[in-house]
C-alpha positions as CSV (number, residue, x, y, z in Angstrom):
1,M,-5.4,11.3,-0.9
2,L,-3.5,14.5,-0.2
3,K,-1.5,12.8,2.6
4,Y,-0.8,9.8,0.0
5,L,0.8,12.2,-2.5
6,E,2.7,14.5,0.1
7,L,4.1,12.4,2.8
8,K,7.7,10.9,2.0
9,R,9.9,8.8,4.0
10,T,9.0,7.8,7.8
11,A,6.0,10.1,7.6
12,F,4.5,8.0,4.8
13,Q,5.7,4.7,6.6
14,D,3.9,6.0,9.7
15,W,0.6,7.0,7.8
16,F,0.4,3.6,6.1
17,G,1.1,1.7,9.4
18,D,-1.8,3.7,11.0
19,L,-4.1,2.8,8.2
20,M,-3.2,-0.8,8.4
21,T,-3.7,-1.0,12.0
22,E,-7.3,0.8,11.8
23,R,-7.9,-1.7,9.0
24,F,-6.8,-4.9,10.5
25,F,-6.4,-4.1,14.2
26,D,-4.5,-7.1,16.0
27,D,-3.9,-9.2,12.6
28,F,-1.3,-6.3,11.7
29,I,1.8,-5.7,13.4
30,W,3.5,-2.5,12.4
31,I,7.3,-3.0,12.9
32,R,9.2,-0.2,14.6
33,L,11.6,1.6,12.2
34,S,15.1,1.1,13.0
35,R,18.3,-0.3,11.5
36,G,17.6,-3.7,12.7
37,D,14.0,-4.0,11.5
38,G,14.9,-7.2,9.5
39,G,13.7,-5.8,6.3
40,L,10.1,-5.9,8.0
41,D,7.9,-3.0,7.8
42,G,4.8,-4.9,8.7
43,Y,3.4,-8.2,9.1
44,R,-0.1,-9.7,8.6
45,L,-0.4,-12.6,10.6
46,S,-3.3,-14.4,8.9
47,T,-2.1,-14.0,5.6
48,K,1.6,-14.4,6.2
49,T,2.1,-11.3,4.4
50,V,5.3,-9.0,4.6
51,F,5.0,-5.3,4.0
52,Q,7.9,-3.1,2.6
53,V,7.2,0.5,2.4
54,F,9.0,2.8,0.4
55,A,8.5,6.6,-0.2
56,P,11.8,8.5,-0.7
57,W,12.0,12.1,-2.2
58,E,13.9,10.8,-5.1
59,F,15.3,7.5,-6.3
60,T,16.5,5.8,-9.4
61,A,15.2,2.3,-10.7
62,N,18.6,0.6,-9.6
63,E,18.2,2.0,-5.9
64,L,14.4,0.7,-5.9
65,I,15.6,-2.7,-7.0
66,Q,18.4,-3.0,-4.7
67,K,15.8,-1.9,-1.8
68,L,13.7,-4.8,-2.9
69,V,16.4,-7.1,-3.2
70,G,17.9,-6.4,0.2
71,D,14.7,-6.0,2.1
72,L,13.4,-9.3,0.8
73,E,16.5,-11.3,1.5
74,T,16.9,-9.6,5.1
75,A,13.0,-10.3,5.8
76,K,13.5,-14.1,5.1
77,A,16.0,-15.0,7.5
78,P,14.3,-13.6,10.9
79,L,10.9,-15.0,9.9
80,A,12.4,-18.6,9.2
81,D,14.4,-18.3,12.5
82,Q,10.9,-18.0,14.2
83,G,9.4,-20.7,12.2
84,L,7.2,-18.2,10.3
85,Q,6.3,-18.1,6.6
86,M,6.1,-15.5,4.1
87,D,3.4,-16.4,1.6
88,E,3.1,-12.9,0.5
89,Y,5.4,-9.8,-0.1
90,V,3.6,-6.4,-0.6
91,F,5.8,-3.7,-1.8
92,V,4.0,-0.4,-1.0
93,H,4.9,3.0,-2.5
94,N,3.7,6.3,-3.1
95,D,4.8,7.3,-6.6
96,P,1.7,8.7,-8.7
97,D,3.6,7.6,-11.8
98,D,3.9,3.8,-10.5
99,L,6.9,1.8,-10.9
100,P,9.6,1.8,-13.6
101,H,9.6,-1.2,-16.0
102,E,13.1,-2.3,-14.5
103,V,11.4,-2.9,-10.8
104,V,8.4,-4.6,-12.7
105,I,10.7,-7.1,-14.2
106,A,12.6,-7.4,-11.0
107,L,9.2,-8.6,-9.1
108,A,8.4,-10.9,-12.0
109,G,11.8,-12.5,-11.5
110,Y,11.3,-12.9,-7.9
111,Q,7.9,-14.5,-8.5
112,Q,9.7,-17.0,-10.9
113,S,12.4,-17.5,-8.2
114,Y,10.0,-17.7,-5.2
115,P,7.0,-19.5,-6.5
116,T,5.7,-20.0,-3.1
117,I,5.6,-16.4,-2.2
118,R,3.0,-14.1,-4.0
119,F,4.4,-10.7,-4.9
120,R,2.6,-7.7,-5.1
121,R,3.0,-3.8,-5.3
122,W,0.4,-1.5,-3.6
123,E,0.0,2.1,-5.0
124,K,-3.0,4.5,-4.2
125,S,-5.8,2.3,-5.7
126,A,-4.6,-0.8,-4.0
127,I,-4.0,0.9,-0.8
128,W,-7.8,2.4,-0.9
129,H,-9.3,-0.7,-1.6
């Protein structure tokens, strides 16, 4: 649990990728961090789930919403180009206070705009389970 709270940025991303790889083995594909990662941090084959990881040192609600918007829109295109679906979008973060209300409203709005995609957020308890 200590790593969950302490790690930020790419260190948290790497920790989460290692954890998911251990848990799901070859059903989880960890996307190498790059400017051209297509908005994808990870993809689970069997559930068609896109994982987006976010663990900055500091952020505003607006910055977080822009990250969600950008990565969701960016992730849809390369998947569609390859004939792959996105049935679920999981936003993973490590803020111990969870998400600001503006972000919750944005996620609910996405769920309404994209009814075929299940939107979820994972924080400490979701990751452990």
